[in-house]
C-alpha positions in Angstrom: 34.7 -2.0 11.2 33.1 0.3 8.7 36.3 1.1 6.8 36.4 2.0 3.2 38.5 -0.4 1.0 36.5 0.2 -2.2 38.5 -0.3 -5.4 41.8 -1.1 -3.6 44.2 -3.9 -4.6 44.3 -6.1 -1.5 45.3 -9.3 -3.3 47.3 -11.8 -1.4 46.6 -10.2 2.0 45.1 -11.8 5.1 41.9 -10.7 6.9 42.0 -13.7 9.2 40.0 -13.0 12.3 39.1 -9.5 11.1 35.9 -7.8 12.0 34.9 -6.0 8.8 31.3 -5.4 9.8 29.8 -2.7 7.6 33.0 -2.2 5.6 33.0 -1.2 2.0 35.0 -3.4 -0.4 33.0 -2.6 -3.5 35.2 -3.4 -6.5 38.2 -4.3 -4.5 40.7 -6.9 -5.6 41.0 -9.6 -2.9 42.3 -12.3 -5.1 44.2 -15.0 -3.2 43.3 -13.5 0.2 43.0 -15.5 3.4 39.7 -14.8 5.2 39.7 -17.4 8.0 37.2 -16.6 10.8 36.6 -13.1 9.3 33.3 -11.3 10.0 31.8 -9.4 7.0 28.3 -8.8 8.4 26.4 -6.2 6.3 29.6 -5.4 4.3 29.5 -4.0 0.8 31.3 -6.6 -1.3 29.6 -5.9 -4.6 31.9 -6.5 -7.6 34.8 -7.5 -5.3 37.2 -10.1 -6.7 37.7 -13.1 -4.3 39.2 -15.4 -6.9 41.3 -18.2 -5.5 40.7 -17.0 -1.9 40.8 -19.2 1.1 37.6 -18.5 3.1 37.0 -20.7 6.1 34.3 -20.1 8.8 33.6 -16.6 7.4 30.3 -14.7 8.1 29.0 -13.0 4.9 25.5 -12.6 6.4 23.4 -9.7 5.2 26.3 -8.5 2.9 25.9 -7.2 -0.6 27.8 -9.7 -2.8 26.2 -8.5 -6.1 28.5 -9.4 -9.0 31.3 -10.6 -6.6 33.7 -13.1 -8.0 34.7 -16.3 -6.1 36.2 -18.4 -9.0 38.3 -21.3 -7.8 37.9 -20.2 -4.1 37.7 -22.5 -1.2 34.6 -21.6 0.8 34.3 -23.9 3.8 31.9 -23.5 6.8 30.9 -20.0 5.6 27.5 -18.4 6.1 25.6 -16.3 3.6 22.3 -15.8 5.5 20.4 -12.9 4.0 23.3 -11.9 1.7 22.5 -10.5 -1.8 24.1 -13.0 -4.2 22.6 -11.6 -7.4 25.2 -12.2 -10.2 27.8 -13.6 -7.8 30.2 -15.8 -9.7 31.2 -19.1 -8.0 32.7 -21.0 -11.0 35.1 -23.7 -9.9 34.6 -22.8 -6.2 34.4 -25.4 -3.5 31.3 -24.6 -1.4 29.7 -26.6 1.4 26.8 -28.5 0.1 24.4 -27.1 2.7 25.3 -23.4 2.0 25.1 -24.1 -1.8 21.6 -25.6 -1.4 20.5 -22.5 0.6 21.9 -20.1 -1.9 20.4 -22.0 -4.9 17.0 -21.8 -3.3 17.0 -18.0 -3.6 19.3 -17.4 -6.6 18.0 -16.6 -10.0 19.3 -17.2 -13.5 21.6 -19.8 -15.0 24.7 -21.3 -13.5 26.9 -21.7 -16.6 29.9 -23.4 -14.9 30.3 -26.2 -12.3 30.3 -25.4 -8.6 31.8 -28.0 -6.4 30.3 -28.9 -3.1 31.6 -30.8 -0.2 29.5 -32.6 2.4 
């Protein structure tokens, strides 16, 4: 909880089951990480690179995901309640249909690439 990982290269690591509440991952490289059952409540994830990550049953609630990158990531059964998703990039990501619908209701701007949904 509350640790500072900003700007670090954490690609290919695992945060499975980790409690990262209030942690700072701003600008960190988390490409290809495993995030199963992780808890990122109120975390600073702005500008973080989650490309090709496996994210299953992860809580991103009330986190700052401004300009985060989730290209080609698998995002199943995650929650994003109250998260700031301004500029977050989900190109080619597989997102649960219900969560995608909730995010699209409050997102602004254009979606230039396809986002895949399951459900």
